[in-house]
Backbone bond lengths (Angstrom), bond angles and torsions (degrees), N, CA, C in turn:
res aa  C-N    CA-C-N  psi(-1)  N-CA   C-N-CA  omega(-1)  CA-C   N-CA-C  phi
1 M - - - 1.446 - - 1.524 110.10 -
2 S 1.331 117.46 -42.12 1.467 119.38 -179.51 1.527 110.97 -65.61
3 F 1.323 117.46 -34.67 1.468 121.19 176.58 1.527 110.22 -62.74
4 A 1.324 116.68 -42.34 1.471 121.09 179.70 1.524 110.77 -65.96
5 V 1.321 117.66 -39.67 1.462 120.97 179.10 1.523 109.90 -65.72
6 A 1.328 116.93 -46.17 1.469 121.38 -178.06 1.522 111.60 -62.56
7 G 1.317 117.06 -36.55 1.456 120.84 -178.60 1.512 113.85 -94.25
8 T 1.315 117.02 5.66 1.473 123.78 -175.14 1.533 111.64 49.90
9 F 1.323 115.25 44.51 1.458 122.18 178.74 1.521 110.80 -93.03
10 I 1.318 115.79 162.27 1.456 123.47 171.12 1.520 106.89 -104.77
11 V 1.324 116.56 131.23 1.463 121.50 178.35 1.525 108.08 -85.95
12 F 1.317 116.08 128.72 1.464 122.38 175.19 1.519 106.81 -113.01
13 T 1.330 116.81 122.01 1.455 119.25 -172.97 1.521 112.77 -144.74
14 H 1.300 114.14 157.07 1.463 123.18 172.49 1.529 108.99 -107.87
15 D 1.328 115.89 -5.18 1.462 123.83 -178.70 1.525 109.54 -78.96
16 L 1.310 117.67 123.07 1.460 121.60 -176.27 1.523 113.20 -76.60
17 D 1.321 118.61 -8.50 1.454 121.23 -178.79 1.528 113.63 -76.91
18 F 1.315 118.53 -14.41 1.460 120.03 -176.43 1.522 112.32 -64.93
19 G 1.307 118.46 -35.99 1.459 120.55 176.29 1.517 111.25 -62.27
20 T 1.316 116.25 -41.32 1.459 121.10 177.33 1.524 110.79 -64.95
21 L 1.333 116.76 -43.03 1.465 120.48 178.07 1.523 111.41 -60.30
22 L 1.314 116.98 -40.96 1.459 120.13 178.25 1.526 111.04 -65.36
23 A 1.309 117.67 -41.21 1.466 120.97 179.70 1.525 110.92 -65.19
24 I 1.322 116.85 -43.66 1.464 120.97 -179.53 1.524 111.24 -66.10
25 S 1.325 116.79 -39.72 1.462 120.74 -176.76 1.521 113.00 -74.00
26 N 1.344 116.37 -21.42 1.467 122.07 -176.13 1.525 111.12 55.48
27 S 1.316 115.96 32.16 1.455 122.74 -176.06 1.528 111.24 -92.14
28 A 1.327 115.69 150.97 1.465 121.59 176.96 1.523 111.95 -94.47
29 K 1.302 118.02 -3.86 1.461 123.97 179.17 1.519 108.05 -146.93
30 P 1.283 120.96 157.43 1.452 128.98 -1.90 1.521 110.62 -82.44
31 S 1.302 115.47 162.60 1.457 119.93 171.04 1.519 108.31 -71.77
32 V 1.324 115.37 147.89 1.463 121.49 -178.01 1.517 109.24 -131.61
33 I 1.321 116.09 133.15 1.458 122.32 168.95 1.524 105.37 -107.87
34 Q 1.320 115.67 118.16 1.459 121.70 -175.03 1.528 109.53 -112.13
35 A 1.326 116.13 118.97 1.460 121.89 179.60 1.524 109.42 -92.38
36 R 1.315 116.21 113.16 1.468 121.52 177.46 1.525 108.53 -106.09
37 T 1.300 115.70 54.92 1.457 121.62 -179.93 1.514 109.50 -125.80
38 Q 1.309 116.41 156.82 1.455 120.35 178.73 1.522 111.71 -76.75
39 D 1.313 116.53 -41.04 1.462 121.00 -177.20 1.524 109.20 -98.26
40 V 1.323 116.10 103.52 1.466 120.84 -179.12 1.533 111.45 -105.25
41 S 1.313 116.43 21.71 1.461 119.73 178.21 1.529 109.32 -65.98
42 P 1.324 117.36 146.96 1.470 120.32 -179.63 1.523 113.57 -55.85
43 D 1.324 117.97 -37.52 1.464 120.54 179.50 1.526 112.12 -62.37
44 K 1.306 116.49 -38.56 1.463 121.76 -177.06 1.531 111.98 -82.48
45 L 1.335 116.65 -45.58 1.463 120.97 -171.63 1.526 113.61 -93.47
46 G 1.323 117.84 -23.06 1.460 121.99 -176.05 1.512 115.45 -52.05
47 P 1.334 119.02 -51.96 1.469 119.45 179.60 1.530 113.61 -59.96
48 T 1.318 116.48 -35.86 1.462 120.17 178.86 1.525 110.63 -67.47
49 I 1.325 117.42 -40.63 1.467 120.90 -179.60 1.525 110.25 -66.58
50 I 1.306 117.22 -38.75 1.472 119.91 175.60 1.525 109.62 -61.47
51 Q 1.326 117.28 -42.38 1.467 121.57 177.04 1.528 110.27 -60.19
52 V 1.331 117.30 -44.23 1.464 121.66 179.72 1.527 110.43 -60.44
53 L 1.329 117.05 -45.66 1.466 120.71 -179.22 1.522 111.51 -62.26
54 E 1.315 116.94 -37.97 1.467 120.79 179.26 1.530 111.51 -75.41
55 Q 1.323 116.72 -47.48 1.463 121.63 -174.74 1.530 112.56 -69.43
56 F 1.320 117.37 -35.52 1.460 121.37 -174.07 1.527 112.73 -113.62
57 Q 1.313 117.55 27.38 1.469 120.93 -177.91 1.531 112.01 -54.65
58 N 1.313 117.21 -50.12 1.473 120.39 -178.43 1.519 111.82 -61.25
59 E 1.317 117.22 -44.29 1.457 121.51 179.98 1.523 111.10 -63.38
60 L 1.336 116.51 -42.69 1.458 120.80 -179.96 1.525 111.59 -65.18
61 E 1.312 117.60 -35.43 1.460 120.65 178.19 1.524 111.57 -68.13
62 K 1.326 117.45 -33.05 1.464 122.10 -178.57 1.528 112.24 -85.31
63 G 1.320 117.10 -29.68 1.455 122.60 -177.73 1.518 110.29 124.02
64 A 1.332 116.40 109.94 1.464 120.38 -177.26 1.523 110.79 -154.12
65 L 1.308 114.16 157.40 1.461 122.53 169.40 1.515 105.92 -109.12
66 I 1.321 116.66 117.47 1.461 122.21 177.88 1.521 106.94 -108.81
67 V 1.322 116.44 123.64 1.463 121.92 -179.78 1.512 108.49 -106.70
68 V 1.335 115.45 124.78 1.461 122.81 176.45 1.520 106.14 -104.85
69 D 1.316 115.99 111.94 1.462 122.05 -177.72 1.523 107.62 -126.16
70 G 1.324 116.23 88.42 1.455 120.11 -174.24 1.515 109.25 67.10
71 A 1.324 116.49 -124.23 1.465 121.00 179.08 1.529 111.70 -89.14
72 N 1.325 117.55 -5.30 1.460 121.81 -178.05 1.525 110.75 -90.37
73 L 1.335 115.49 137.83 1.457 122.39 176.63 1.517 107.88 -123.09
74 R 1.343 116.18 132.16 1.462 120.59 177.31 1.518 108.62 -129.32
75 A 1.326 116.39 138.93 1.457 121.61 178.74 1.517 109.37 -119.84
76 R 1.329 115.43 134.54 1.470 122.31 173.93 1.516 107.03 -125.31
77 I 1.309 117.73 128.87 1.452 122.64 178.94 1.534 108.88 -78.80
78 L 1.322 115.85 139.36 1.461 121.40 179.39 1.519 109.81 -88.50
79 P 1.327 118.40 152.55 1.456 126.90 -0.67 1.530 112.35 -76.29
80 L 1.326 114.48 152.90 1.461 121.08 178.72 1.515 109.00 -83.83
81 S 1.301 116.71 144.69 1.449 122.04 176.23 1.523 108.53 -88.09
82 H 1.332 116.84 137.40 1.473 121.01 176.77 1.523 110.91 -57.32
83 S 1.329 116.81 -41.14 1.459 119.93 -175.64 1.526 112.22 -69.99
84 K 1.335 117.53 -25.48 1.462 120.43 -179.61 1.513 111.97 -87.14
85 F 1.308 119.12 -14.46 1.457 120.83 -174.18 1.481 112.05 -94.27
């Protein structure tokens, strides 16, 4: 996470623990795109990730958790509140 913050990177993960890590850290960075799908192959998920990058560009630049759950996309602005997570 510190590497991503230092390099102003966005973390892309299939690991569900990243949302919890963001909530515990109370951090405003890094932005995370979390794929909650079974098929994470580039052919299947690639178009959706491109859509996320375009649709949520401003949020990702400021600090956000974007959850991709099938066809559903959810954005949460960082820092995350423990009580909301």
